[in-house]
MARBA-49633 format. One record per residue (C-alpha): residue number from 1; residue in one letter; x, z, y. Coordinates in Angstrom, 2 decimals, decimal comma, always signed. Example, Ala and Ser with C-alpha at 12.3 -4.5 7.8 and 13.67 -1.06 7.14 Angstrom:
<drenfis>
  num  residuo        x        z        y
    1        A   +12,30    +7,80    -4,50
    2        S   +13,67    +7,14    -1,06
</drenfis>
This chain:
<drenfis>
  num  residuo        x        z        y
    1        M   -24,52    +5,45   -26,03
    2        T   -20,76    +4,84   -25,90
    3        A   -18,89    +4,30   -29,16
    4        F   -15,50    +3,19   -30,49
    5        G   -14,34    +2,26   -33,96
    6        R   -11,10    +2,17   -35,88
    7        Q    -9,15    -0,11   -33,55
    8        V    -9,40    +2,34   -30,64
    9        C    -9,61    +5,60   -32,58
   10        G    -6,58    +4,76   -34,74
   11        D    -4,44    +3,71   -31,76
   12        L    -3,12    +6,99   -30,36
   13        D    -2,31    +5,66   -26,90
   14        A    -5,67    +3,92   -26,54
   15        A    -7,68    +6,83   -27,91
   16        A    -5,77    +9,45   -25,92
   17        A    -6,36    +7,54   -22,67
   18        R   -10,16    +7,86   -22,97
   19        E   -11,60   +11,27   -22,10
   20        W   -14,94   +12,95   -22,69
   21        L   -16,62   +15,78   -20,78
   22        V   -19,50   +18,19   -21,27
   23        T   -20,38   +20,84   -18,70
   24        D   -22,22   +24,16   -18,45
   25        G   -23,98   +23,75   -15,09
   26        L   -21,78   +26,48   -13,59
   27        G   -18,58   +24,54   -13,00
   28        G   -17,14   +25,20   -16,46
   29        Y   -16,64   +22,53   -19,07
   30        A   -15,28   +21,32   -22,38
   31        M   -13,07   +18,24   -22,18
   32        G   -10,66   +16,24   -24,31
   33        T    -9,86   +12,77   -25,60
   34        V   -11,21   +10,34   -28,15
   35        A    -8,07   +10,98   -30,23
   36        D    -8,79   +14,73   -30,16
   37        L    -5,33   +15,06   -28,59
   38        R    -5,00   +17,48   -25,67
   39        T    -3,20   +15,36   -23,10
   40        R    -3,83   +17,64   -20,09
   41        R    -3,30   +21,33   -19,43
   42        Y    -6,99   +21,28   -18,47
   43        H    -8,30   +20,16   -21,87
   44        G   -10,16   +22,66   -24,00
   45        L   -13,43   +23,59   -25,65
   46        L   -14,20   +26,51   -23,33
   47        V   -13,07   +26,32   -19,70
   48        V   -14,76   +29,02   -17,65
   49        A   -15,48   +28,68   -13,92
   50        E   -15,81   +31,12   -11,08
   51        P   -18,93   +30,43    -8,95
   52        G   -18,81   +26,89    -7,56
   53        G   -15,82   +25,95    -9,70
   54        A   -13,32   +27,19    -7,07
   55        A   -11,19   +28,55    -9,92
   56        R   -11,32   +28,03   -13,67
   57        R    -9,66   +29,57   -16,70
   58        L    -8,91   +27,96   -20,05
   59        G    -9,99   +29,97   -23,07
   60        L   -10,55   +28,27   -26,43
   61        A    -8,18   +25,31   -26,28
   62        A    -8,93   +23,66   -29,63
   63        L   -10,37   +24,13   -33,09
   64        D    -8,01   +22,49   -35,57
   65        P    -9,79   +21,33   -38,76
   66        V    -8,34   +21,07   -42,26
   67        V   -10,37   +19,63   -45,17
   68        R    -9,62   +20,58   -48,78
   69        I   -11,00   +18,11   -51,32
   70        G   -10,05   +19,56   -54,68
   71        E    -6,25   +19,64   -54,62
   72        R    -6,08   +17,23   -51,67
   73        V    -5,45   +18,69   -48,21
   74        V    -6,14   +16,60   -45,09
   75        R    -5,26   +17,92   -41,61
   76        L    -7,60   +16,31   -39,08
   77        A    -6,19   +17,70   -35,83
   78        T    -3,97   +15,59   -33,58
   79        N    -1,24   +17,54   -31,80
   80        E    +1,78   +16,43   -29,79
   81        W    +4,85   +18,61   -29,39
   82        A    +7,76   +18,85   -26,99
   83        G   +10,27   +16,28   -28,22
   84        G    +7,60   +13,68   -28,95
   85        T    +6,51   +14,54   -32,48
   86        V    +2,83   +14,01   -33,26
   87        D    +1,86   +16,31   -36,13
   88        P    -0,70   +16,34   -37,55
   89        A    -1,91   +12,83   -36,77
   90        G    -5,55   +13,21   -37,69
   91        H    -6,60   +10,35   -35,44
   92        V    -5,57    +7,90   -38,17
   93        H    -8,61    +9,11   -40,14
   94        L   -11,03    +8,66   -37,23
   95        A   -13,53    +5,97   -38,09
   96        Q   -15,76    +6,49   -35,07
   97        F   -16,07    +8,31   -31,79
   98        G   -19,18    +8,17   -29,66
   99        I   -21,24    +9,90   -27,01
  100        D   -24,90   +10,03   -27,96
  101        G   -27,32   +11,58   -25,50
  102        G   -24,49   +13,29   -23,64
  103        V   -23,05   +14,77   -26,86
  104        P   -19,60   +13,58   -28,01
  105        Y   -19,10   +13,18   -31,74
  106        W   -16,25   +12,25   -34,10
  107        R   -16,44   +10,89   -37,67
  108        W   -13,43   +11,15   -39,94
  109        D   -13,41    +8,80   -42,94
  110        L   -11,44   +10,21   -45,86
  111        G   -12,55    +7,65   -48,41
  112        D   -15,47    +9,13   -50,26
  113        V   -15,70   +12,00   -47,76
  114        V   -17,05   +11,55   -44,21
  115        L   -17,02   +14,52   -41,83
  116        Q   -18,67   +14,59   -38,40
  117        R   -18,10   +16,93   -35,46
  118        E   -20,37   +17,35   -32,40
  119        I   -19,69   +19,39   -29,25
  120        A   -22,15   +20,67   -26,64
  121        M   -22,35   +23,39   -23,99
  122        A   -25,15   +25,66   -22,92
  123        H   -26,67   +24,86   -19,52
  124        G   -26,41   +27,84   -17,20
  125        R   -24,15   +29,84   -19,49
  126        A   -20,43   +29,69   -20,24
  127        A   -20,88   +28,90   -23,93
  128        A   -19,80   +26,01   -26,15
  129        G   -20,92   +25,06   -29,64
  130        V   -19,18   +22,93   -32,25
  131        V   -21,07   +21,60   -35,29
  132        F   -19,32   +20,09   -38,32
  133        T   -21,50   +18,14   -40,76
  134        L   -20,41   +16,77   -44,12
  135        L   -22,16   +13,40   -43,97
  136        H   -20,98   +12,14   -47,34
  137        A   -19,07   +13,56   -50,27
  138        P   -19,35   +13,36   -54,07
  139        R   -18,87   +17,12   -54,31
  140        P   -18,51   +20,16   -52,03
  141        V   -15,40   +20,46   -49,86
  142        T   -13,71   +23,34   -48,06
  143        L   -13,41   +23,20   -44,27
  144        E   -10,89   +25,44   -42,51
  145        L   -10,91   +25,76   -38,70
  146        T    -8,07   +27,34   -36,74
  147        P    -9,01   +28,44   -33,19
  148        M    -6,16   +27,70   -30,75
  149        C    -6,45   +30,28   -27,99
  150        T    -5,16   +31,22   -24,57
  151        W    -6,49   +32,81   -21,39
  152        R    -4,92   +31,43   -18,25
  153        D    -5,55   +29,67   -14,98
  154        A    -6,57   +26,09   -15,69
  155        H    -3,87   +24,79   -13,34
  156        G    -1,03   +26,57   -15,13
  157        E    +0,51   +27,26   -18,51
  158        R    +1,13   +30,31   -20,67
  159        T    +4,15   +30,91   -22,84
  160        A    +4,53   +33,09   -25,89
  161        F    +5,06   +36,75   -25,06
  162        G    +4,04   +39,52   -27,38
  163        E    +0,75   +39,34   -29,18
  164        P    -2,50   +38,82   -27,28
  165        A    -5,29   +41,33   -27,81
  166        V    -7,58   +39,93   -30,50
  167        T   -10,46   +42,25   -31,37
  168        P   -12,75   +41,77   -34,37
  169        V   -16,43   +41,25   -33,56
  170        A   -19,38   +40,18   -35,67
  171        G   -18,59   +36,82   -37,24
  172        G   -15,29   +36,35   -35,45
  173        F   -13,11   +37,76   -32,69
  174        E   -12,85   +38,58   -29,02
  175        F    -9,80   +37,30   -27,12
  176        E    -8,33   +39,60   -24,48
  177        G   -11,78   +40,82   -23,47
  178        A   -12,48   +37,44   -21,89
  179        Y   -14,35   +35,45   -24,51
  180        R   -15,49   +35,62   -28,10
  181        V   -15,55   +33,07   -30,90
  182        A   -17,74   +33,26   -33,99
  183        G   -18,16   +31,09   -37,06
  184        P   -18,25   +31,12   -40,86
  185        D   -16,14   +33,52   -42,96
  186        W   -13,68   +34,67   -40,29
  187        Q   -10,22   +35,42   -41,69
  188        P    -7,97   +37,16   -39,10
  189        G    -4,41   +36,04   -38,61
  190        G    -2,18   +35,18   -35,71
  191        D    +0,86   +33,16   -34,70
  192        W    +2,21   +31,38   -31,62
  193        Y    +2,24   +27,60   -31,69
  194        R    +5,15   +26,86   -29,34
  195        G    +5,85   +23,74   -27,35
  196        V    +2,39   +22,15   -27,25
  197        Y    +2,86   +19,02   -25,13
  198        A    +0,46   +17,43   -22,61
  199        R    +1,55   +13,86   -21,88
  200        E    -0,63   +13,41   -18,79
  201        E    +1,00   +16,38   -17,09
  202        A    +4,41   +14,85   -17,79
  203        A    +3,22   +11,59   -16,22
  204        R    +2,09   +13,56   -13,15
  205        G    +5,52   +15,13   -12,76
  206        L    +4,32   +18,59   -13,80
  207        N    +5,31   +20,98   -16,57
  208        P    +3,87   +19,48   -19,78
  209        T    +4,43   +22,29   -22,31
  210        E    +2,71   +25,54   -23,18
  211        D    +2,22   +27,89   -26,13
  212        L    -1,09   +28,60   -27,87
  213        W    -2,14   +31,45   -30,12
  214        A    -3,54   +30,48   -33,53
  215        A    -5,86   +33,41   -34,01
  216        G    -6,71   +33,03   -37,72
  217        R    -9,23   +30,74   -39,37
  218        F   -12,87   +30,16   -40,17
  219        V   -13,63   +28,91   -43,69
  220        A   -16,76   +27,12   -44,87
  221        E   -17,70   +25,65   -48,24
  222        L   -19,72   +22,54   -47,41
  223        A   -22,01   +20,71   -49,77
  224        P   -22,99   +17,13   -48,90
  225        G   -25,23   +17,33   -45,84
  226        G   -24,08   +20,88   -45,09
  227        T   -22,98   +22,15   -41,69
  228        A   -20,60   +24,70   -40,23
  229        E   -21,05   +26,06   -36,71
  230        V   -18,56   +27,67   -34,34
  231        V   -19,64   +29,10   -30,99
  232        A   -17,59   +30,50   -28,11
  233        D   -18,83   +32,22   -24,98
  234        A   -17,26   +34,00   -22,04
  235        A   -17,85   +37,36   -20,42
  236        P   -20,19   +39,10   -19,97
  237        L   -19,99   +39,46   -23,74
  238        D   -23,44   +40,88   -24,36
  239        G   -26,37   +39,65   -26,36
  240        P   -26,37   +37,29   -29,32
  241        L   -24,36   +34,08   -29,38
  242        P   -26,41   +30,89   -29,22
  243        S   -26,67   +28,55   -32,17
  244        A   -24,28   +25,59   -31,96
  245        K   -26,94   +23,33   -33,47
  246        A   -29,42   +24,48   -30,85
  247        L   -26,92   +23,68   -28,09
  248        V   -26,51   +20,13   -29,42
  249        V   -30,28   +19,61   -29,62
  250        A   -30,79   +21,03   -26,13
  251        A   -28,06   +18,83   -24,66
  252        R   -29,65   +15,66   -26,03
  253        K   -33,07   +16,77   -24,85
  254        R   -31,66   +17,38   -21,36
  255        A   -30,07   +13,92   -21,33
  256        R   -33,43   +12,31   -22,11
  257        R   -35,09   +14,30   -19,31
  258        L   -32,40   +13,32   -16,82
  259        A   -32,82    +9,66   -17,69
  260        R   -36,59    +9,91   -17,13
  261        L   -36,11   +11,60   -13,75
  262        A   -33,68    +8,87   -12,72
  263        G   -36,02    +6,12   -13,91
  264        A   -33,44    +4,84   -16,41
  265        G   -35,21    +3,40   -19,43
  266        A   -33,92    +2,20   -22,77
  267        A   -33,11    -1,19   -21,24
  268        D   -30,73    +0,43   -18,73
  269        P   -27,90    +2,04   -20,74
  270        A   -25,65    +2,28   -17,69
  271        G   -28,38    +4,09   -15,78
  272        R   -28,81    +6,58   -18,62
  273        L   -25,07    +7,28   -18,71
  274        L   -24,94    +7,72   -14,95
  275        A   -27,88   +10,14   -14,94
  276        V   -25,97   +12,44   -17,31
  277        A   -22,76   +11,90   -15,34
  278        A   -24,46   +12,97   -12,10
  279        D   -25,81   +16,09   -13,77
  280        Q   -22,29   +17,13   -14,81
  281        F   -21,37   +17,74   -11,17
  282        V   -24,47   +19,71   -10,19
  283        V   -23,82   +23,45   -10,47
  284        E   -25,73   +26,62    -9,81
  285        T   -23,98   +29,18    -7,61
  286        P   -25,05   +32,72    -6,66
  287        T   -26,46   +31,28    -3,41
  288        G   -28,12   +28,17    -4,79
  289        P   -27,36   +24,73    -6,21
  290        S   -24,32   +22,73    -5,20
  291        A   -21,95   +20,19    -6,76
  292        V   -18,30   +20,18    -7,71
  293        A   -16,21   +17,27    -6,45
  294        G   -14,58   +16,32    -9,75
  295        Y   -13,30   +17,35   -13,16
  296        P   -10,99   +18,75   -14,25
  297        W    -9,37   +20,15   -11,09
  298        F   -11,79   +20,16    -8,12
  299        G   -14,40   +22,71    -7,13
  300        E   -17,03   +22,47    -4,39
  301        W   -15,98   +20,39    -1,35
  302        S   -18,56   +20,04    +1,42
  303        R   -17,39   +16,54    +2,41
  304        D   -17,74   +15,31    -1,18
  305        L   -21,02   +17,17    -1,63
  306        M   -22,64   +15,62    +1,41
  307        T   -21,22   +12,15    +0,75
  308        S   -22,57   +12,42    -2,81
  309        F   -25,89   +13,96    -1,81
  310        E   -28,15   +10,93    -1,92
  311        G   -26,74    +9,61    -5,20
  312        L   -26,67   +12,96    -7,01
  313        F   -30,02   +14,35    -5,90
  314        L   -32,32   +11,72    -4,39
  315        A   -31,54    +8,61    -6,43
  316        T   -31,75   +10,69    -9,63
  317        G   -35,19   +12,17    -8,92
  318        R   -34,03   +15,71    -8,05
  319        P   -35,17   +16,26    -4,44
  320        D   -36,08   +19,94    -4,89
  321        E   -32,48   +20,76    -5,78
  322        G   -31,40   +18,56    -2,89
  323        R   -33,56   +20,55    -0,49
  324        A   -31,96   +23,79    -1,68
  325        V   -28,49   +22,26    -1,22
  326        L   -29,27   +21,39    +2,39
  327        L   -30,79   +24,77    +3,23
  328        R   -27,80   +26,55    +1,68
  329        A   -25,37   +24,38    +3,64
  330        G   -27,24   +25,02    +6,86
  331        T   -26,45   +28,74    +6,64
  332        T   -22,70   +28,06    +6,54
  333        V   -22,34   +26,12    +9,81
  334        S   -19,63   +27,66   +12,00
  335        E   -18,81   +26,28   +15,45
  336        G   -20,59   +23,10   +14,41
  337        M   -18,52   +22,62   +11,25
  338        L   -18,99   +23,01    +7,51
  339        A   -16,32   +24,72    +5,43
  340        N   -14,58   +22,06    +3,39
  341        T   -13,51   +23,94    +0,26
  342        A   -12,60   +27,29    -1,22
  343        D   -10,36   +25,73    -3,89
  344        T    -7,26   +27,02    -2,10
  345        G    -8,46   +30,62    -2,40
  346        T    -9,86   +30,91    +1,12
  347        L   -12,67   +29,21    +3,03
  348        E   -11,23   +26,39    +5,13
  349        Y   -12,87   +24,62    +8,07
  350        N   -10,56   +21,62    +8,16
  351        T   -12,65   +18,46    +8,04
  352        A   -13,90   +16,35   +10,92
  353        D   -16,61   +14,60    +8,92
  354        A   -18,35   +17,01    +6,53
  355        A   -20,86   +18,21    +9,15
  356        L   -21,60   +14,61   +10,14
  357        W   -22,22   +13,69    +6,50
  358        F   -24,54   +16,72    +6,39
  359        L   -26,64   +15,21    +9,18
  360        H   -26,76   +11,94    +7,25
  361        A   -27,87   +13,78    +4,11
  362        I   -30,71   +15,44    +6,02
  363        G   -31,82   +12,06    +7,26
  364        R   -31,80   +10,54    +3,78
  365        Y   -33,71   +13,55    +2,40
  366        A   -36,39   +13,24    +5,07
  367        E   -36,66    +9,50    +4,46
  368        A   -37,06   +10,01    +0,71
  369        T   -39,47   +12,96    +0,78
  370        G   -41,23   +13,05    +4,15
  371        D   -40,57   +16,81    +4,14
  372        L   -40,51   +17,68    +7,85
  373        D   -40,79   +21,42    +7,16
  374        T   -37,25   +21,37    +5,81
  375        V   -36,12   +19,32    +8,80
  376        A   -37,63   +21,98   +11,07
  377        A   -35,83   +24,71    +9,14
  378        L   -32,53   +22,85    +9,63
  379        A   -33,08   +21,87   +13,27
  380        G   -31,03   +24,81   +14,54
  381        P   -27,90   +23,96   +12,51
  382        M   -28,34   +20,28   +13,41
  383        D   -28,42   +21,09   +17,11
  384        E   -25,42   +23,39   +16,71
  385        I   -23,39   +20,65   +15,02
  386        L   -24,14   +18,07   +17,67
  387        T   -23,66   +20,45   +20,58
  388        H   -20,28   +21,68   +19,34
  389        H   -19,13   +18,15   +18,59
  390        R   -20,19   +17,00   +22,04
  391        D   -18,63   +19,94   +23,88
  392        G   -15,66   +20,59   +21,60
  393        T   -14,84   +22,58   +18,48
  394        R   -11,84   +23,23   +16,22
  395        Y    -8,89   +20,80   +15,92
  396        G    -9,63   +18,93   +19,12
  397        I   -12,91   +17,55   +17,80
  398        A   -14,99   +16,59   +20,84
  399        A   -16,87   +13,75   +22,49
  400        D   -14,76   +12,04   +25,14
  401        P   -16,65   +12,42   +28,46
  402        A   -15,42    +8,96   +29,45
  403        D   -17,22    +7,03   +26,71
  404        G   -19,16    +9,49   +24,51
  405        L   -17,04    +8,65   +21,43
  406        L   -15,76   +11,35   +19,11
  407        T   -12,06   +12,13   +19,08
  408        Q   -10,11   +14,54   +16,89
  409        G    -6,64   +15,61   +15,92
  410        K    -4,14   +18,44   +15,67
  411        P    -0,48   +18,08   +14,70
  412        G    +0,08   +18,70   +11,00
  413        F    -3,55   +18,18   +10,02
  414        A    -5,37   +15,23    +8,46
  415        L    -9,02   +15,83    +9,24
  416        T   -10,67   +12,62    +8,01
  417        W   -11,35   +11,90    +4,34
  418        M    -7,87   +10,33    +4,24
  419        D    -6,41   +13,82    +4,13
  420        A    -3,31   +13,69    +1,91
  421        R    -0,24   +15,59    +3,09
  422        V    +3,32   +15,63    +1,80
  423        G    +5,58   +18,49    +2,76
  424        G    +2,88   +19,76    +5,10
  425        Q    +2,78   +16,47    +7,03
  426        P    -0,19   +14,09    +6,94
  427        V    +0,35   +10,69    +5,35
  428        T    -2,51    +9,08    +7,31
  429        E    -2,96   +11,33   +10,34
  430        R    -5,43    +9,04   +12,16
  431        H    -5,54   +11,13   +15,35
  432        G    -7,81    +9,74   +18,02
  433        K   -11,17    +8,05   +17,63
  434        A   -11,49    +7,12   +13,96
  435        V   -13,94    +4,35   +13,17
  436        E   -15,92    +6,07   +10,40
  437        L   -16,14    +9,37   +12,32
  438        N   -17,70    +7,55   +15,23
  439        A   -20,08    +5,64   +12,98
  440        L   -21,12    +8,99   +11,48
  441        W   -21,33   +10,53   +14,97
  442        I   -23,66    +7,80   +16,23
  443        N   -25,67    +7,98   +13,00
  444        G   -25,94   +11,77   +13,32
  445        L   -27,08   +11,59   +16,95
  446        A   -29,69    +8,95   +16,19
  447        T   -30,86   +10,71   +13,02
  448        A   -31,37   +13,98   +14,88
  449        A   -33,15   +12,24   +17,74
  450        A   -35,57   +10,49   +15,38
  451        L   -36,27   +13,58   +13,29
  452        F   -36,60   +15,90   +16,29
  453        D   -39,13   +13,52   +17,83
  454        R   -41,12   +13,69   +14,59
  455        I   -41,15   +17,51   +14,60
  456        R   -41,71   +17,53   +18,38
  457        R   -38,50   +19,34   +19,23
  458        R   -37,16   +18,54   +22,66
  459        N   -33,78   +16,85   +22,66
  460        D   -31,62   +14,33   +24,50
  461        W   -29,63   +13,03   +21,54
  462        A   -31,05    +9,49   +21,72
  463        A   -29,36    +8,90   +25,06
  464        A   -26,05   +10,16   +23,64
  465        A   -26,45    +7,83   +20,67
  466        D   -27,14    +4,84   +22,90
  467        R   -24,10    +5,55   +25,06
  468        A   -21,80    +6,02   +22,08
  469        T   -23,15    +2,86   +20,46
  470        A   -22,39    +0,78   +23,54
  471        S   -18,90    +2,27   +23,75
  472        F   -18,32    +1,69   +20,06
  473        R   -19,14    -2,00   +20,31
  474        R   -16,91    -2,35   +23,34
  475        R   -13,94    -0,42   +21,94
  476        F   -13,82    -0,98   +18,16
  477        V   -14,53    -4,71   +17,74
  478        R   -11,20    -6,49   +17,36
  479        P   -10,60    -9,35   +19,79
  480        D    -9,62   -11,63   +16,89
  481        A   -13,08   -11,02   +15,33
  482        A   -11,38    -9,81   +12,12
  483        G   -13,46    -6,67   +11,73
  484        L   -12,94    -3,36   +13,52
  485        F   -10,02    -1,23   +14,62
  486        D    -9,44    +1,72   +12,30
  487        V    -8,61    +4,11   +15,16
  488        V    -8,71    +3,65   +18,91
  489        D    -7,01    +5,78   +21,54
  490        G    -4,55    +7,13   +19,00
  491        P    -1,05    +8,38   +19,87
  492        G    +0,24    +4,83   +19,36
  493        G    -2,75    +3,08   +20,87
  494        D    -5,32    +1,18   +18,82
  495        D    -4,70    +0,86   +15,08
  496        A    -5,64    -2,54   +13,64
  497        A    -4,76    -1,71   +10,02
  498        V    -7,34    -3,21    +7,66
  499        R    -9,04    -0,27    +5,98
  500        P   -12,50    +0,23    +4,44
  501        N   -13,52    +2,94    +6,91
  502        Q   -15,03    +0,27    +9,16
  503        L   -17,76    -0,36    +6,59
  504        L   -19,65    +2,77    +7,67
  505        A   -20,26    +1,16   +11,05
  506        V   -22,41    -1,41    +9,21
  507        S   -23,70    +0,55    +6,22
  508        L   -25,20    +3,67    +7,82
  509        P   -28,90    +3,60    +8,79
  510        F   -28,04    +3,77   +12,51
  511        G   -24,71    +1,99   +12,20
  512        P   -23,67    +0,38   +15,50
  513        I   -22,55    -2,95   +14,02
  514        T   -24,95    -5,54   +12,58
  515        D   -22,73    -8,60   +12,12
  516        P   -20,84    -9,50    +8,90
  517        G   -17,32    -9,30   +10,37
  518        P   -16,31    -5,94    +8,84
  519        V   -17,82    -6,92    +5,48
  520        E   -15,89   -10,14    +5,26
  521        A   -12,67    -8,49    +6,50
  522        C   -12,94    -5,95    +3,69
  523        R   -13,99    -8,51    +1,09
  524        A   -10,94   -10,64    +1,84
  525        S    -8,25    -8,03    +1,22
  526        L    -9,73    -4,73    +0,04
  527        L   -12,49    -5,49    -2,47
  528        T   -11,70    -5,29    -6,20
  529        S   -14,00    -5,25    -9,21
  530        V   -13,76    -1,43    -9,35
  531        G   -13,97    -0,43    -5,70
  532        L   -12,10    -0,98    -2,46
  533        R    -8,46    -0,51    -1,57
  534        T    -7,74    +1,99    +1,18
  535        L    -5,25    -0,35    +2,87
  536        A    -4,77    -4,09    +2,67
  537        P    -1,77    -5,44    +0,73
  538        G    +0,80    -6,64    +3,20
  539        E    +0,04    -3,90    +5,71
  540        P    +2,98    -1,58    +6,56
  541        G    +2,95    +1,37    +4,20
  542        Y    +0,85    -0,28    +1,47
  543        Q    +1,44    +1,22    -1,97
  544        G    -0,15    -0,44    -4,96
  545        S    +0,64    +2,22    -7,56
  546        H    -0,83    +5,73    -7,54
  547        R    +1,61    +7,23   -10,06
  548        G    +4,42    +9,74   -10,42
  549        D    +4,90   +13,27    -9,16
  550        P    +2,53   +14,89    -6,63
  551        A    +4,49   +13,67    -3,60
  552        H    +4,54   +10,06    -4,80
  553        R    +0,85   +10,15    -5,62
  554        D    -0,10   +11,71    -2,30
  555        R    +1,85    +9,07    -0,39
  556        A    -0,19    +6,38    -2,14
  557        Y    -3,52    +8,25    -2,13
  558        H    -4,95    +6,43    +0,90
  559        Q    -2,33    +3,74    +1,35
  560        G    -3,76    +1,07    -0,93
  561        T    -5,17    +3,06    -3,84
  562        V    -8,65    +1,90    -4,89
  563        W   -11,55    +4,36    -4,46
  564        P   -14,76    +3,49    -6,35
  565        W   -16,98    +5,52    -3,99
  566        L   -16,39    +2,93    -1,29
  567        I   -18,52    +0,46    -3,25
  568        G   -21,55    +2,32    -1,87
  569        P   -20,86    +1,59    +1,82
  570        F   -19,76    -1,95    +0,92
  571        T   -23,02    -2,59    -0,94
  572        D   -25,15    -1,21    +1,89
  573        A   -23,22    -3,26    +4,42
  574        C   -23,68    -6,43    +2,36
  575        V   -27,41    -5,82    +2,05
  576        R   -27,73    -5,12    +5,76
  577        V   -26,02    -8,34    +6,87
  578        G   -27,28   -10,51    +4,01
  579        A   -23,85   -11,00    +2,39
  580        D   -23,36   -12,05    -1,23
  581        T   -23,61    -9,21    -3,77
  582        T   -23,37   -11,25    -6,98
  583        G   -21,68    -9,25    -9,75
  584        L   -20,64    -6,57    -7,29
  585        L   -21,07    -3,63    -9,70
  586        D   -20,20    -5,34   -12,99
  587        G   -16,65    -4,00   -13,12
  588        L   -17,69    -0,43   -12,39
  589        E   -20,40    -0,50   -15,05
  590        L   -17,76    -1,65   -17,56
  591        H   -15,51    +1,14   -16,28
  592        L   -18,00    +3,66   -17,74
  593        A   -16,39    +3,02   -21,14
  594        E   -12,79    +2,78   -20,00
  595        W   -11,43    +6,19   -18,93
  596        G   -13,68    +9,13   -18,11
  597        L   -16,31    +8,09   -20,63
  598        G   -19,78    +7,67   -19,19
  599        S   -18,45    +8,40   -15,72
  600        V   -16,46    +6,92   -12,83
  601        S   -12,92    +7,89   -11,92
  602        E   -11,70    +9,17    -8,58
  603        T    -9,14    +6,43    -7,98
  604        L    -7,39    +3,38    -9,45
  605        D    -4,14    +1,61    -8,68
  606        G    -4,31    -0,78    -5,74
  607        D    -2,42    -3,45    -7,66
  608        A    -3,94    -5,28   -10,64
  609        P    -4,84    -4,43   -13,34
  610        H    -6,14    -1,43   -11,37
  611        A    -5,49    +1,24   -13,99
  612        A    -7,47    +4,44   -13,38
  613        T    -5,87    +7,50   -11,79
  614        G    -6,87   +10,83   -10,27
  615        C    -9,84   +12,76   -11,65
  616        P   -11,42   +10,93   -14,60
  617        F   -14,81   +12,32   -13,53
  618        Q   -15,51   +12,20    -9,78
  619        A   -18,79   +13,11    -8,08
  620        W   -18,87   +10,71    -5,17
  621        S   -17,71    +7,83    -7,36
  622        V   -20,66    +8,39    -9,69
  623        A   -23,09    +9,09    -6,84
  624        E   -22,23    +5,95    -4,91
  625        V   -22,45    +3,71    -7,98
  626        I   -25,89    +5,17    -8,69
  627        R   -26,94    +4,63    -5,10
  628        A   -25,51    +1,10    -4,95
  629        R   -27,35    +0,13    -8,14
  630        K   -30,58    +1,36    -6,58
  631        A   -29,89    -0,52    -3,34
  632        L   -29,33    -3,77    -5,23
  633        R   -32,52    -3,33    -7,21
</drenfis>
């Protein structure tokens, strides 16, 4: 359980900087802040996803509460407007915010009246429920709830134009044929609320204002202990709406089940939080289970999915879903590659490592389950990946005949995980033989060789792995013994920049390096309490702040910014070489209560105090913390 009292809840900046998330298992979500202030264009109570989360639309943005206690009227919403006005400022009445069993709740203290709100989503259905409970009052009170509505792409804004189509339905209304909202004593109305301001979008250099439609109000007379429920669901709008109370109960029950599957008992509160956090990324698609890369703006990315695979599915006790993920991915292999993402509106094969991470995921699955039938079913795609990588595939990806190492690169493309581009040009191009790609290549060759031997499939991948390993040790080890080169045989020769990519050469099961050099090189200049920097301070191009407009952020994305997911490879590498791991995860466990509540952020500033940036809820960050905790235990 995560909880905050008056000192955080009553401080608008502090409360607005901490975000909560609940998800529907389809890629949709509800999300907001402790202050109940919408600070992002993405915040809302009903955000509806297309399959896999490739696109999302914001529907019900908020439900603004007003309490009438006799002649006294208290507005409990917190809204910020263009120009800087905060009105109403309901956060000053917040006595408590918490997340209990995956369900966020708020308690407003109005003296002798205490009102609670809980929010949950259905699992497997685009539906959200909100329950208000009058916990204490000397007499009945009146609760009025104004639904703030829109229907737009989650990445954009909508401005006032005409009147949206609001159609009466049983217990409430339907908004533009897209979703319906129902609750107590619906009283139709309608007006544009203009100039709603989202401070986080302003900080990101994007348009921070939009207009929302106040559709009317729900009214409930609450006696002490009484409840009022509001439910919203998205098309197809057929069948009865679920009970909001039932959604809350089901969400808490699911959280308990997830904790049991993950082996997280009452004495492991961080483990319980992380089990729920992992579940938030797992989604069902029309072709089987998958995972979205992060909330609120990412959909399914194959690189992130395969990097996260062990932490999301195996370390949490969900191997059956993991098996389905692998079998689904195996059907998508094209010229030895996995499609990276459909977030841009089209399927893109533009990553040099996703297929190699896929081979690693198969190896970890087989190690965890002993399921060789699934290995046999995936042997064809595995062979296809290795053959195409050896002989050549898109973007110049091929094994160099001279040394068996994997090279890649095409002008204008960034094919490794360090893939940021500004103005169409890569920030960290890394053409040539990148250290982590070759660690993954060797690991993939050796994994396939070992598994094919077990299923008695003829292959010659072991010899290729041995040759590449020998070449790796000869080519990547720096002559000054200060770790490994980041890239060899690049356009400018060998790149000695100190980056965390070298850790994979030690951390992977068949990693070619077994000495502590890379670990200590990374510990000295990259390791922080919340992950590893992507470039050492003092290196040319280092940027310690991941802030500003999209161009500024992308320039810093992999040029010093801290990525929590890298703690996984660092932990494995430490364990493998016997390096000190004392307190290694303490900072990240504390981070669970700092920004994306109960979860781990995508990135943090490279410079202290390492303030969080990027997605507040990121799949591979959560997955690698889960996996690292298991490795240390």
